[in-house]
Structure formats: structure tokens, C-alpha cells
PASEBA-1860 file (N, C-alpha, C; in nm, 3 decimals):
! residues 330
1> MTTFDLPL> 13.148/6.390/6.087/13.064/6.355/6.216/13.064/6.557/6.241 ~ 12.949/6.583/6.273/12.918/6.748/6.305/12.984/6.746/6.378 ~ 13.083/6.866/6.407/13.186/6.910/6.506/13.068/6.978/6.616 ~ 12.942/7.038/6.580/12.841/7.122/6.676/12.935/7.245/6.717 ~ 13.030/7.297/6.641/13.056/7.454/6.660/12.942/7.492/6.611 ~ 12.940/7.652/6.690/12.838/7.728/6.691/12.800/7.775/6.523 ~ 12.708/7.755/6.485/12.764/7.862/6.304/12.782/8.014/6.365 ~ 12.838/8.118/6.257/12.887/8.250/6.313/12.717/8.308/6.218
9> SPRLLLQA> 12.673/8.344/6.328/12.498/8.387/6.282/12.468/8.412/6.436 ~ 12.385/8.525/6.444/12.317/8.531/6.566/12.189/8.453/6.636 ~ 12.161/8.367/6.515/12.032/8.294/6.554/12.017/8.183/6.453 ~ 11.954/8.095/6.540/11.961/7.939/6.438/11.789/7.967/6.480 ~ 11.750/7.964/6.323/11.620/7.974/6.301/11.557/7.863/6.225 ~ 11.472/7.773/6.300/11.441/7.653/6.261/11.252/7.638/6.230 ~ 11.197/7.584/6.179/11.044/7.542/6.165/11.048/7.400/6.082 ~ 10.906/7.368/6.113/10.883/7.206/6.016/10.722/7.219/6.043
17> DLVPIQGT> 10.660/7.140/5.913/10.511/7.156/5.901/10.460/7.060/5.970 ~ 10.357/7.065/6.008/10.284/6.996/6.088/10.162/6.950/6.048 ~ 10.113/6.773/6.071/9.963/6.843/6.036/9.884/6.697/6.157 ~ 9.773/6.692/6.115/9.715/6.568/6.214/9.743/6.444/6.195 ~ 9.769/6.318/6.256/9.832/6.252/6.208/9.681/6.155/6.167 ~ 9.570/6.174/6.180/9.416/6.145/6.142/9.316/6.239/6.133 ~ 9.251/6.266/6.013/9.152/6.382/5.999/9.192/6.449/5.939 ~ 9.156/6.588/6.025/9.182/6.707/5.962/9.175/6.782/6.058
25> RFQPTGFP> 9.113/6.750/6.192/9.063/6.830/6.298/9.137/6.817/6.401 ~ 9.165/6.959/6.482/9.247/6.919/6.587/9.233/7.036/6.730 ~ 9.292/7.050/6.784/9.252/7.073/6.938/9.354/7.133/7.030 ~ 9.390/7.306/7.015/9.469/7.416/7.025/9.461/7.413/7.173 ~ 9.562/7.445/7.226/9.499/7.498/7.350/9.473/7.621/7.388 ~ 9.408/7.626/7.508/9.304/7.665/7.568/9.343/7.824/7.646 ~ 9.339/7.885/7.693/9.370/7.965/7.811/9.261/8.055/7.866 ~ 9.263/8.054/8.036/9.167/8.051/8.114/9.101/8.196/8.047
33> DVGAGVYT> 8.954/8.228/8.082/8.911/8.286/8.050/8.908/8.378/7.896 ~ 9.001/8.322/7.838/8.995/8.360/7.697/8.993/8.281/7.631 ~ 8.992/8.142/7.614/8.955/8.012/7.546/9.117/7.987/7.410 ~ 9.034/7.956/7.313/9.146/7.942/7.197/9.236/8.052/7.148 ~ 9.385/8.118/7.130/9.430/8.248/7.053/9.406/8.263/6.878 ~ 9.307/8.293/6.873/9.243/8.318/6.720/9.300/8.468/6.713 ~ 9.383/8.516/6.589/9.370/8.601/6.568/9.325/8.666/6.422 ~ 9.343/8.762/6.383/9.361/8.803/6.246/9.453/8.894/6.221
41> LPNGKEHL> 9.518/8.869/6.086/9.591/8.913/6.040/9.572/9.097/5.938 ~ 9.590/9.145/5.884/9.584/9.245/5.825/9.477/9.217/5.726 ~ 9.527/9.098/5.677/9.479/9.075/5.503/9.315/9.006/5.582 ~ 9.303/8.963/5.674/9.114/8.909/5.690/9.135/8.756/5.744 ~ 9.293/8.736/5.709/9.251/8.573/5.759/9.311/8.588/5.902 ~ 9.213/8.466/5.919/9.280/8.428/6.082/9.339/8.320/6.116 ~ 9.449/8.349/6.202/9.551/8.228/6.259/9.534/8.194/6.338 ~ 9.587/8.095/6.445/9.538/8.076/6.536/9.735/8.008/6.624
49> LVESAQSV> 9.709/8.007/6.768/9.840/7.978/6.864/9.794/7.824/6.888 ~ 9.831/7.754/6.820/9.802/7.589/6.899/9.884/7.579/6.996 ~ 10.013/7.633/7.016/10.123/7.616/7.095/10.199/7.707/7.159 ~ 10.175/7.779/7.309/10.225/7.876/7.350/10.402/7.828/7.387 ~ 10.482/7.983/7.353/10.632/7.904/7.394/10.634/7.851/7.577 ~ 10.568/7.939/7.648/10.582/7.858/7.777/10.540/7.667/7.753 ~ 10.432/7.687/7.697/10.422/7.510/7.710/10.515/7.418/7.619 ~ 10.545/7.496/7.500/10.698/7.422/7.421/10.840/7.378/7.515
57> ANRLEAAC> 10.842/7.513/7.574/10.935/7.472/7.670/10.910/7.373/7.759 ~ 10.817/7.350/7.864/10.836/7.268/7.900/10.822/7.105/7.836 ~ 10.701/7.117/7.713/10.788/7.024/7.610/10.904/6.981/7.554 ~ 10.990/7.096/7.553/11.115/7.074/7.555/11.194/6.988/7.666 ~ 11.192/7.044/7.791/11.241/6.924/7.905/11.203/6.829/7.943 ~ 11.084/6.812/7.883/11.045/6.677/7.895/11.056/6.562/7.828 ~ 11.092/6.624/7.686/11.169/6.563/7.538/11.301/6.522/7.664 ~ 11.397/6.524/7.766/11.523/6.493/7.865/11.434/6.409/7.914
65> WDDAANDL> 11.336/6.350/7.936/11.315/6.294/8.075/11.275/6.139/8.083 ~ 11.332/6.033/8.149/11.235/5.941/8.089/11.158/5.896/8.250 ~ 11.040/5.882/8.193/10.921/5.885/8.339/10.975/5.720/8.374 ~ 11.015/5.658/8.293/10.998/5.509/8.335/11.095/5.486/8.448 ~ 11.215/5.517/8.429/11.336/5.557/8.470/11.345/5.632/8.583 ~ 11.266/5.767/8.653/11.266/5.882/8.657/11.395/5.934/8.636 ~ 11.449/5.943/8.553/11.577/6.008/8.550/11.619/6.068/8.392 ~ 11.725/6.145/8.338/11.779/6.130/8.237/11.747/6.057/8.154
73> VAPLQGLS> 11.733/6.076/7.999/11.748/5.971/7.890/11.895/5.966/7.887 ~ 11.935/5.826/7.810/12.044/5.765/7.860/12.104/5.841/7.775 ~ 12.141/5.894/7.609/12.221/5.984/7.604/12.245/6.156/7.675 ~ 12.158/6.149/7.768/12.190/6.298/7.829/12.242/6.255/7.979 ~ 12.293/6.152/7.981/12.338/6.130/8.158/12.445/6.207/8.199 ~ 12.449/6.230/8.326/12.586/6.308/8.359/12.543/6.449/8.338 ~ 12.440/6.464/8.252/12.411/6.629/8.304/12.377/6.715/8.423 ~ 12.439/6.817/8.488/12.359/6.878/8.596/12.218/6.894/8.612
81> YVRVNDSG> 12.164/6.852/8.721/12.007/6.890/8.778/12.006/6.842/8.935 ~ 11.904/6.887/8.956/11.847/6.907/9.088/11.765/6.775/9.134 ~ 11.795/6.680/9.213/11.653/6.557/9.227/11.575/6.610/9.411 ~ 11.466/6.641/9.409/11.383/6.686/9.520/11.343/6.551/9.604 ~ 11.380/6.520/9.715/11.331/6.379/9.772/11.217/6.479/9.886 ~ 11.095/6.401/9.919/11.027/6.399/9.977/11.141/6.330/10.168 ~ 11.047/6.371/10.304/11.126/6.340/10.378/11.154/6.199/10.434 ~ 11.053/6.123/10.299/11.042/5.971/10.356/11.193/5.929/10.257
89> GELLTTSI> 11.218/6.025/10.188/11.369/5.992/10.091/11.316/5.908/9.975 ~ 11.183/5.935/9.937/11.091/5.944/9.794/11.102/6.030/9.698 ~ 11.141/6.022/9.569/11.147/6.117/9.478/11.040/6.200/9.449 ~ 11.033/6.326/9.500/10.937/6.426/9.458/10.896/6.484/9.352 ~ 11.010/6.545/9.302/11.026/6.606/9.162/11.194/6.625/9.116 ~ 11.197/6.687/9.019/11.341/6.762/8.939/11.313/6.884/8.918 ~ 11.444/6.966/8.880/11.468/7.084/8.814/11.405/7.079/8.715 ~ 11.431/6.931/8.628/11.420/6.926/8.498/11.299/6.935/8.506
97> QEAHRLNS> 11.178/6.875/8.623/11.048/6.846/8.567/10.960/6.997/8.593 ~ 11.052/7.071/8.669/10.947/7.172/8.694/10.934/7.266/8.637 ~ 10.831/7.318/8.624/10.814/7.461/8.555/10.912/7.610/8.571 ~ 10.954/7.622/8.668/11.064/7.747/8.706/11.189/7.634/8.704 ~ 11.186/7.567/8.693/11.312/7.539/8.736/11.423/7.561/8.859 ~ 11.541/7.580/8.890/11.580/7.587/9.032/11.521/7.681/9.112 ~ 11.400/7.782/9.000/11.343/7.883/9.172/11.198/7.790/9.175 ~ 11.182/7.637/9.179/11.023/7.593/9.183/11.023/7.635/9.331
105> AYIERTDF> 10.930/7.605/9.421/10.885/7.636/9.534/10.947/7.531/9.622 ~ 10.980/7.375/9.544/10.999/7.240/9.610/11.165/7.294/9.632 ~ 11.171/7.385/9.559/11.381/7.400/9.568/11.399/7.471/9.656 ~ 11.263/7.590/9.655/11.403/7.760/9.707/11.337/7.704/9.883 ~ 11.262/7.625/9.909/11.258/7.602/10.055/11.319/7.462/10.109 ~ 11.482/7.448/10.051/11.524/7.309/10.123/11.691/7.426/10.083 ~ 11.791/7.328/10.230/11.915/7.390/10.208/11.952/7.403/10.115 ~ 11.967/7.287/10.020/12.022/7.330/9.900/12.055/7.480/9.850
113> FEKDLKTA> 11.861/7.503/9.815/11.882/7.637/9.795/11.952/7.779/9.828 ~ 11.952/7.752/10.016/11.995/7.838/10.124/12.163/7.867/10.127 ~ 12.203/7.726/10.114/12.323/7.704/10.134/12.398/7.716/9.987 ~ 12.373/7.611/9.883/12.465/7.588/9.814/12.462/7.675/9.691 ~ 12.308/7.696/9.632/12.261/7.795/9.504/12.321/7.941/9.575 ~ 12.237/7.972/9.683/12.288/8.107/9.742/12.448/8.113/9.739 ~ 12.524/8.074/9.785/12.642/8.059/9.820/12.697/8.108/9.646 ~ 12.675/7.990/9.575/12.728/7.986/9.426/12.743/8.148/9.358
121> VAFDEKKP> 12.593/8.150/9.405/12.559/8.313/9.301/12.638/8.379/9.382 ~ 12.621/8.413/9.520/12.682/8.549/9.573/12.648/8.659/9.533 ~ 12.535/8.643/9.547/12.479/8.841/9.531/12.504/8.872/9.657 ~ 12.552/9.065/9.598/12.598/9.112/9.664/12.479/9.222/9.620 ~ 12.363/9.282/9.719/12.297/9.373/9.696/12.357/9.492/9.685 ~ 12.462/9.504/9.699/12.538/9.631/9.725/12.635/9.672/9.616 ~ 12.654/9.557/9.483/12.764/9.561/9.398/12.632/9.511/9.271 ~ 12.678/9.544/9.170/12.603/9.500/9.032/12.641/9.340/9.024
129> MDRARLVA> 12.496/9.290/8.967/12.476/9.156/8.974/12.606/9.071/8.923 ~ 12.662/8.978/8.925/12.800/8.938/8.845/12.723/8.842/8.794 ~ 12.715/8.867/8.667/12.651/8.729/8.584/12.752/8.609/8.553 ~ 12.844/8.614/8.533/12.943/8.556/8.504/12.938/8.401/8.628 ~ 12.951/8.491/8.801/12.897/8.382/8.881/12.801/8.319/8.870 ~ 12.663/8.409/8.810/12.510/8.314/8.822/12.506/8.252/8.671 ~ 12.595/8.254/8.570/12.636/8.129/8.483/12.659/7.995/8.520 ~ 12.767/8.058/8.596/12.871/7.917/8.621/12.771/7.863/8.756
137> ALARFDVC> 12.693/7.890/8.823/12.610/7.836/8.916/12.509/7.768/8.892 ~ 12.448/7.841/8.738/12.348/7.789/8.669/12.396/7.627/8.610 ~ 12.482/7.629/8.578/12.591/7.541/8.493/12.590/7.388/8.597 ~ 12.646/7.492/8.676/12.705/7.337/8.797/12.580/7.318/8.864 ~ 12.470/7.332/8.886/12.347/7.291/8.919/12.243/7.274/8.819 ~ 12.250/7.294/8.740/12.104/7.308/8.612/12.140/7.356/8.489 ~ 12.181/7.260/8.401/12.287/7.333/8.306/12.140/7.325/8.155 ~ 12.058/7.293/8.216/11.966/7.339/8.124/11.867/7.441/8.129
145> CLLHGVFL> 11.921/7.543/8.269/11.862/7.667/8.290/11.927/7.796/8.180 ~ 12.044/7.736/8.102/12.096/7.785/8.000/12.075/7.819/7.908 ~ 11.935/7.717/7.816/11.905/7.691/7.777/11.712/7.774/7.776 ~ 11.656/7.699/7.893/11.549/7.735/7.861/11.490/7.845/7.969 ~ 11.601/7.960/8.073/11.616/8.017/8.141/11.517/8.011/8.283 ~ 11.543/8.101/8.365/11.559/8.124/8.462/11.512/8.265/8.566 ~ 11.468/8.271/8.661/11.443/8.361/8.748/11.406/8.376/8.885 ~ 11.554/8.422/8.934/11.605/8.340/9.052/11.529/8.472/9.171
153> ESIAGVLR> 11.367/8.482/9.172/11.360/8.650/9.230/11.362/8.626/9.403 ~ 11.327/8.520/9.401/11.311/8.532/9.559/11.469/8.525/9.676 ~ 11.573/8.518/9.583/11.743/8.576/9.618/11.743/8.727/9.592 ~ 11.728/8.777/9.465/11.732/8.890/9.458/11.626/8.957/9.304 ~ 11.567/9.055/9.245/11.474/9.119/9.141/11.614/9.082/9.019 ~ 11.676/9.047/9.035/11.744/9.137/8.893/11.852/8.950/8.845 ~ 11.830/8.824/8.934/11.901/8.738/8.906/11.795/8.701/8.806 ~ 11.806/8.679/8.649/11.742/8.657/8.592/11.821/8.626/8.451
161> VPRALSGF> 11.802/8.517/8.353/11.784/8.461/8.241/11.715/8.423/8.105 ~ 11.721/8.487/8.037/11.608/8.432/7.956/11.626/8.377/7.834 ~ 11.505/8.287/7.786/11.531/8.165/7.743/11.600/8.189/7.625 ~ 11.744/8.100/7.587/11.773/8.080/7.460/11.740/7.987/7.349 ~ 11.652/7.907/7.420/11.577/7.843/7.303/11.472/7.841/7.327 ~ 11.329/7.920/7.239/11.227/7.897/7.235/11.136/7.818/7.122 ~ 11.074/7.850/7.108/10.948/7.804/7.015/10.823/7.816/7.044 ~ 10.734/7.794/6.953/10.558/7.800/6.908/10.541/7.692/6.836
169> IEAEGVGR> 10.430/7.705/6.834/10.288/7.639/6.682/10.228/7.754/6.667 ~ 10.167/7.750/6.516/10.093/7.864/6.542/9.980/7.751/6.336 ~ 9.909/7.821/6.346/9.800/7.745/6.242/9.776/7.845/6.163 ~ 9.764/7.865/6.048/9.727/7.994/5.948/9.590/7.909/5.871 ~ 9.534/7.993/5.826/9.375/8.012/5.753/9.329/7.939/5.824 ~ 9.263/7.934/5.959/9.181/7.854/6.034/9.024/7.876/5.999 ~ 8.968/7.733/6.023/8.835/7.714/6.065/8.789/7.652/6.187 ~ 8.648/7.707/6.212/8.600/7.588/6.369/8.514/7.506/6.317
177> VNTGGVKN> 8.524/7.425/6.425/8.451/7.316/6.393/8.414/7.277/6.549 ~ 8.247/7.331/6.505/8.164/7.340/6.596/8.050/7.197/6.661 ~ 8.104/7.110/6.756/8.055/7.035/6.782/8.018/7.024/6.918 ~ 7.936/6.910/6.985/7.881/6.915/7.087/7.847/6.764/7.162 ~ 7.798/6.733/7.298/7.781/6.591/7.327/7.740/6.598/7.427 ~ 7.736/6.513/7.494/7.643/6.488/7.664/7.692/6.407/7.693 ~ 7.738/6.435/7.841/7.753/6.321/7.943/7.594/6.249/7.989 ~ 7.623/6.157/7.944/7.479/6.069/8.000/7.459/6.001/8.120
185> DRVQATKD> 7.395/6.035/8.195/7.351/5.950/8.341/7.279/5.858/8.352 ~ 7.313/5.712/8.326/7.244/5.631/8.288/7.145/5.564/8.390 ~ 7.143/5.613/8.527/7.076/5.623/8.655/6.941/5.704/8.674 ~ 7.042/5.840/8.688/6.919/5.961/8.654/6.925/6.067/8.552 ~ 6.863/6.038/8.465/6.883/6.158/8.352/6.850/6.256/8.371 ~ 6.744/6.327/8.432/6.707/6.461/8.481/6.776/6.499/8.575 ~ 6.773/6.575/8.645/6.829/6.717/8.777/6.737/6.683/8.908 ~ 6.779/6.625/9.033/6.705/6.607/9.131/6.738/6.737/9.205
193> EEGGRTAA> 6.720/6.862/9.221/6.702/6.969/9.287/6.699/6.923/9.458 ~ 6.607/6.916/9.471/6.522/6.889/9.612/6.655/6.779/9.697 ~ 6.702/6.666/9.595/6.788/6.570/9.645/6.926/6.631/9.632 ~ 6.937/6.753/9.572/7.096/6.792/9.556/7.195/6.731/9.441 ~ 7.080/6.650/9.381/7.172/6.577/9.262/7.146/6.645/9.167 ~ 7.248/6.755/9.091/7.239/6.824/8.970/7.392/6.811/8.923 ~ 7.380/6.851/8.817/7.490/6.866/8.690/7.596/6.933/8.751 ~ 7.586/7.050/8.877/7.690/7.101/8.944/7.809/6.979/9.055
201> EGFGNVPF> 7.718/6.876/9.036/7.745/6.769/9.175/7.768/6.644/9.057 ~ 7.780/6.662/8.915/7.765/6.529/8.802/7.677/6.468/8.787 ~ 7.561/6.498/8.853/7.455/6.417/8.803/7.382/6.451/8.683 ~ 7.291/6.352/8.659/7.191/6.373/8.515/7.249/6.385/8.362 ~ 7.232/6.416/8.299/7.293/6.420/8.128/7.338/6.574/8.131 ~ 7.463/6.549/8.104/7.507/6.706/8.094/7.574/6.716/7.966 ~ 7.491/6.791/7.848/7.510/6.813/7.706/7.644/6.957/7.766 ~ 7.722/6.930/7.630/7.829/7.028/7.623/7.847/7.062/7.487
209> HRTEFVAE> 7.971/7.156/7.481/7.992/7.188/7.333/8.119/7.194/7.337 ~ 8.190/7.203/7.201/8.336/7.176/7.143/8.346/7.254/7.034 ~ 8.459/7.320/7.048/8.541/7.372/6.918/8.646/7.315/6.864 ~ 8.652/7.276/6.780/8.780/7.208/6.731/8.859/7.351/6.588 ~ 8.959/7.322/6.520/8.985/7.357/6.440/9.078/7.291/6.347 ~ 8.993/7.329/6.185/9.104/7.316/6.063/9.160/7.368/6.009 ~ 9.309/7.363/5.961/9.382/7.494/5.903/9.441/7.465/5.772 ~ 9.462/7.527/5.699/9.597/7.527/5.570/9.709/7.460/5.595
217> RITAYFNL> 9.748/7.541/5.706/9.888/7.497/5.768/9.894/7.500/5.894 ~ 9.994/7.393/5.928/10.024/7.425/6.097/10.171/7.431/6.088 ~ 10.224/7.491/6.184/10.396/7.516/6.193/10.392/7.510/6.314 ~ 10.569/7.467/6.347/10.645/7.498/6.452/10.767/7.559/6.452 ~ 10.796/7.694/6.544/10.913/7.786/6.492/10.962/7.738/6.609 ~ 11.108/7.712/6.582/11.247/7.709/6.727/11.337/7.847/6.660 ~ 11.339/7.896/6.787/11.464/8.013/6.736/11.568/7.977/6.881 ~ 11.685/7.985/6.837/11.798/7.917/6.893/11.924/8.071/6.939
225> DLEQLRGY> 11.873/8.147/7.036/11.970/8.267/7.035/12.149/8.213/7.060 ~ 12.230/8.210/6.927/12.351/8.161/6.956/12.461/8.256/7.024 ~ 12.370/8.422/6.997/12.471/8.509/7.082/12.435/8.478/7.205 ~ 12.364/8.453/7.294/12.333/8.434/7.424/12.453/8.317/7.461 ~ 12.444/8.158/7.357/12.559/8.094/7.396/12.676/8.160/7.450 ~ 12.690/8.226/7.337/12.834/8.253/7.284/12.828/8.354/7.399 ~ 12.783/8.446/7.473/12.762/8.553/7.571/12.774/8.461/7.696 ~ 12.780/8.378/7.750/12.794/8.298/7.858/12.970/8.276/7.874
233> RLGAEMER> 13.010/8.278/7.814/13.213/8.242/7.819/13.192/8.153/7.861 ~ 13.144/8.021/7.880/13.218/7.892/7.929/13.274/7.840/7.892 ~ 13.335/7.902/7.761/13.422/7.789/7.647/13.388/7.737/7.564 ~ 13.426/7.631/7.448/13.406/7.546/7.363/13.324/7.444/7.379 ~ 13.362/7.355/7.487/13.326/7.233/7.523/13.175/7.252/7.564 ~ 13.148/7.358/7.635/12.998/7.422/7.684/12.880/7.484/7.632 ~ 12.998/7.567/7.462/12.893/7.580/7.380/12.845/7.486/7.282 ~ 12.975/7.411/7.238/12.918/7.240/7.154/12.795/7.180/7.220
241> LLFALALF> 12.778/7.167/7.372/12.728/7.111/7.439/12.575/7.137/7.466 ~ 12.539/7.265/7.443/12.465/7.382/7.466/12.342/7.330/7.318 ~ 12.480/7.383/7.233/12.443/7.357/7.079/12.356/7.244/7.070 ~ 12.410/7.160/7.087/12.390/6.988/7.063/12.232/6.965/7.152 ~ 12.262/7.014/7.235/12.182/6.981/7.351/11.974/7.045/7.324 ~ 12.016/7.144/7.230/11.880/7.232/7.243/11.837/7.152/7.081 ~ 11.917/7.133/6.988/11.913/7.061/6.867/11.850/6.930/6.919 ~ 11.918/6.812/7.009/11.808/6.761/7.069/11.694/6.716/7.123
249> KVQSFLST> 11.660/6.859/7.200/11.515/6.861/7.265/11.457/6.879/7.138 ~ 11.463/6.971/7.014/11.369/7.006/6.903/11.357/6.873/6.835 ~ 11.466/6.801/6.811/11.441/6.716/6.738/11.315/6.610/6.811 ~ 11.337/6.537/6.911/11.321/6.483/7.000/11.151/6.493/6.991 ~ 11.114/6.636/7.058/10.960/6.704/7.020/10.933/6.660/6.926 ~ 11.015/6.680/6.798/10.886/6.681/6.697/10.892/6.562/6.663 ~ 10.995/6.424/6.678/11.017/6.286/6.673/10.884/6.210/6.797 ~ 10.863/6.294/6.925/10.783/6.191/6.988/10.693/6.236/7.099
257> GLRLRTAC> 10.677/6.366/7.054/10.601/6.446/7.184/10.505/6.513/7.161 ~ 10.503/6.505/6.976/10.382/6.565/6.939/10.191/6.556/6.977 ~ 10.175/6.489/7.074/10.043/6.434/7.127/10.065/6.545/7.257 ~ 9.998/6.662/7.181/9.970/6.826/7.272/9.873/6.757/7.359 ~ 9.744/6.717/7.299/9.618/6.655/7.375/9.547/6.564/7.282 ~ 9.445/6.517/7.376/9.416/6.372/7.279/9.361/6.410/7.186 ~ 9.284/6.543/7.144/9.233/6.579/7.006/9.354/6.622/6.945 ~ 9.460/6.639/6.980/9.527/6.718/6.925/9.665/6.609/6.884
265> DLAASPLV> 9.706/6.550/6.793/9.835/6.468/6.774/9.864/6.465/6.623 ~ 9.998/6.553/6.652/10.031/6.576/6.488/10.169/6.478/6.472 ~ 10.196/6.510/6.362/10.344/6.433/6.262/10.420/6.529/6.160 ~ 10.547/6.562/6.213/10.607/6.675/6.168/10.713/6.617/6.051 ~ 10.696/6.705/5.952/10.773/6.720/5.817/10.909/6.722/5.908 ~ 11.042/6.694/5.780/11.165/6.763/5.830/11.223/6.874/5.857 ~ 11.257/6.924/5.980/11.320/7.035/6.002/11.390/7.128/5.886 ~ 11.315/7.237/5.882/11.341/7.334/5.789/11.461/7.445/5.844
273> VKAPSDFK> 11.599/7.503/5.783/11.639/7.556/5.854/11.601/7.709/5.766 ~ 11.584/7.823/5.847/11.550/7.939/5.778/11.659/8.053/5.781 ~ 11.753/8.015/5.940/11.869/8.116/5.897/11.959/8.033/6.003 ~ 12.086/8.028/5.993/12.190/8.089/5.869/12.154/7.964/5.767 ~ 12.133/8.015/5.621/12.084/7.919/5.515/12.182/7.805/5.523 ~ 12.291/7.807/5.540/12.400/7.708/5.466/12.413/7.631/5.576 ~ 12.328/7.631/5.723/12.383/7.527/5.798/12.256/7.391/5.797 ~ 12.308/7.292/5.843/12.255/7.191/5.808/12.208/7.132/5.958
281> VADLTELV> 12.066/7.066/6.009/12.110/7.057/6.114/12.081/6.885/6.137 ~ 12.118/6.863/6.276/12.172/6.731/6.252/12.018/6.602/6.286 ~ 12.007/6.503/6.279/11.946/6.449/6.285/11.921/6.373/6.428 ~ 11.832/6.353/6.461/11.806/6.293/6.590/11.892/6.181/6.626 ~ 11.910/6.049/6.523/12.066/5.974/6.549/12.183/6.039/6.566 ~ 12.180/6.122/6.494/12.380/6.166/6.517/12.354/6.236/6.616 ~ 12.237/6.317/6.706/12.228/6.402/6.803/12.263/6.287/6.954 ~ 12.202/6.155/6.913/12.252/6.054/7.028/12.358/5.985/7.090
289> VALPALVQ> 12.417/5.954/6.933/12.580/5.928/6.942/12.644/6.008/6.986 ~ 12.619/6.182/6.909/12.747/6.236/6.971/12.763/6.322/7.136 ~ 12.580/6.304/7.213/12.576/6.377/7.332/12.634/6.322/7.449 ~ 12.674/6.177/7.449/12.724/6.133/7.576/12.911/6.191/7.559 ~ 12.949/6.187/7.493/13.100/6.261/7.503/13.102/6.426/7.477 ~ 12.992/6.487/7.445/13.005/6.617/7.454/12.952/6.664/7.647 ~ 12.887/6.563/7.669/12.843/6.594/7.810/12.989/6.569/7.904 ~ 13.048/6.407/7.885/13.205/6.412/7.935/13.286/6.530/7.900
297> AAQKHFAS> 13.251/6.624/7.802/13.357/6.660/7.780/13.342/6.806/7.879 ~ 13.207/6.830/7.875/13.177/6.968/8.011/13.174/6.959/8.143 ~ 13.179/6.838/8.204/13.193/6.751/8.297/13.260/6.840/8.406 ~ 13.375/6.902/8.347/13.408/7.052/8.520/13.348/7.173/8.525 ~ 13.225/7.162/8.451/13.154/7.263/8.496/13.025/7.249/8.525 ~ 13.004/7.112/8.626/12.885/7.051/8.662/12.939/7.033/8.801 ~ 12.829/7.024/8.894/12.856/6.965/9.061/12.935/6.812/9.040 ~ 12.984/6.814/9.154/13.046/6.638/9.152/13.001/6.580/9.264
305> PPVTTTTF> 12.853/6.457/9.239/12.822/6.413/9.136/12.741/6.528/9.033 ~ 12.706/6.509/8.932/12.637/6.621/8.839/12.501/6.594/8.918 ~ 12.435/6.514/8.977/12.275/6.537/9.019/12.320/6.553/9.149 ~ 12.235/6.676/9.217/12.244/6.742/9.326/12.097/6.727/9.377 ~ 12.147/6.606/9.487/11.989/6.593/9.600/11.970/6.638/9.693 ~ 11.829/6.682/9.692/11.831/6.755/9.797/11.691/6.721/9.866 ~ 11.600/6.774/9.996/11.491/6.708/10.061/11.397/6.840/10.069 ~ 11.303/6.820/10.064/11.197/6.913/10.084/11.098/6.866/10.186
313> APGEKKPK> 11.056/6.954/10.293/10.968/6.926/10.390/10.842/7.019/10.407 ~ 10.734/6.966/10.395/10.599/7.032/10.419/10.626/7.115/10.552 ~ 10.575/7.273/10.517/10.533/7.322/10.589/10.681/7.437/10.624 ~ 10.803/7.412/10.570/10.895/7.471/10.596/10.843/7.613/10.561 ~ 10.946/7.756/10.606/10.890/7.885/10.603/10.958/7.895/10.434 ~ 10.912/8.061/10.339/10.978/8.045/10.233/11.114/8.161/10.293 ~ 11.184/8.150/10.251/11.343/8.217/10.268/11.293/8.372/10.295 ~ 11.323/8.446/10.343/11.334/8.585/10.328/11.397/8.672/10.225
321> EGKAAKKA> 11.318/8.708/10.167/11.352/8.786/10.030/11.478/8.892/10.067 ~ 11.587/8.934/9.979/11.631/9.044/10.009/11.580/9.127/9.958 ~ 11.664/9.293/10.020/11.586/9.421/9.977/11.605/9.446/9.824 ~ 11.659/9.359/9.726/11.667/9.386/9.581/11.509/9.351/9.537 ~ 11.507/9.207/9.615/11.376/9.178/9.533/11.264/9.240/9.581 ~ 11.268/9.283/9.741/11.147/9.406/9.766/11.167/9.471/9.683 ~ 11.264/9.537/9.632/11.252/9.669/9.557/11.213/9.670/9.392 ~ 11.191/9.552/9.373/11.145/9.451/9.212/11.002/9.484/9.209
329> KT> 10.981/9.464/9.308/10.797/9.409/9.371/10.732/9.537/9.341 ~ 10.830/9.660/9.394/10.760/9.767/9.450/10.754/9.890/9.289
END
């Protein structure tokens, strides 16, 4: 059985070829006021950003969450994270689901953030940042922050941990597929300016255009910074857990998370290891079997119980920023 000891290399580089599960067309991510991320290489060939690093990070987090149970998936039970309830005691959100993790607005406006997290970090603006305390606090309250990064800017402008695990999806040799359609109004096909029933209000037939893409090749890329994992200095048990957890996120995403949009449903080939060349990546079945024991072995680094519950009350004022945070913004 794989031991999940870190390979002796600075990075683990993985990639997998993707194809549309039906037909040849797919819809990439779009950016406000920009559209699709098309770019041209020096050789003149057009490439396309299908999924950004930010979006893939969110999808890797989603691979850990069971929406039906409103909890972590079974192999990851026992990991640390924060659950946020509303004033009625109902689940509002969690640090796993929030894009900014522990720096979510729904967390930083709670007693937990003010008392527990700030106390654990123990930031002193008169001293250099104590990175070891920051890392230990993140492991204690949301261990996934050590893979996906976090920026606790409301405490101080220097409390930042970058992503250790990142990914993106690119397509090469792309071509555009320009199509269109119309939203039919079976009651009133034409606009009625006098009656205020126009396309802006959703009335009348509304034509639209649409651009999809085809590609010679679509590839998902993943980069795990092994030096960063070692640099946390949390011990062998935590290193093994973070390593296996990162591989689980990637394998689970490729297995079940590739319906990126209605018109972008992809299937993945097996992962290919680009570096180190002699590393063999564990499959999803092996990871599911191994993770419960790895989680248990790292329990001393987590809060007790590992799931911290707090309450968000609408209307609470944002905590005041420290001088270091204010200086960072000027």
C-alpha cells in the first residue's frame, strides 16, 4: 500500500487529457467585460483558457463536500473546518464552501473569528509575523487552507498563505462555433413600448448569439508545491495527510466534477505524472481507503472537536482593521 510520503522533488506536476462526453463543442468560462479567455501563441495558434485557477480551486474544494448530507464526504470525516449557523441555528455556510475560506465575510463577523482565530494567530504588529503560529492556527480550524491558501487581511495585511495546490484547464488549437437562438414569447411576439413590455423586462421574442469552441486538445493541469508542504513543519503525519488530500481532490474532481457548465461536460483520461517522472499517483479507490487513517493520525493538529461551530448575525459590524492591514492598503 502507498505510504503517501512526499516525493523528494520541489513540485508534483500532473495533467490529464479531457474530451467532451458528447459531440465536439464545449463552452469555456467567461469573464465580465472580456468574454472567453482566447490567446494566441507566437506561432499563431489560438489557445483558450477553459477553466481558471480560481475556479478550479473552488471545484477542488467542492470535491470534499457532500451536498445531501451538508458535511464532508465520508473519507474526510474528522478534518477541521468551520460551520456557520444563522441566528436560528440553521446551517448558513462553511469555510469549505466559502471562496475565501476562513476570511469569508460570514466568518470574520463572528465571535469565533474575533476570539478563537485571532487568539490562535496572536499577531503582534510590533513584531515579525509568526508564520509557525499562523500555520498551526489554519491547521487547527481549517486544514484545507494549507492546500488552497488564505489571506487574513482583516487581521493584518501580511497574514497570507499562497495556494500549495493549483490547477487550470487549457485548450489548444481552438476554433469558434458561432450560433444563436431566440427566446420565444407565445403571448406577445413584438415589443410594446407604450405598455412598458419590452425585451428589457423579458417580454417579446428575444434573439441572442452564442459562441462555443472546438479544440485539437483539452488538458487539465495540476501543480502541488511539495516544498511548501514540507515548509509548514507540521510533521510527517500532517505531510502525508495533506499529500493524500491533495491527490484525492484532484482524482475526485476528474472523476465526478467535470460538468463545468451546461454546455461543458467533459471526461478525463488517467492522470499523467510529468514530474517527478518516477512517481506513481494513487487512484481514487486507494485514496478513499487510506484517508480515514491518515485523518485520524493527524488529529492532534485539529481543534477538539475538529468542526468548529459559530453563529453569524446579520447586521454585525466588521471588526476594525489593525494598523498593519491599513498600511498594506495605502
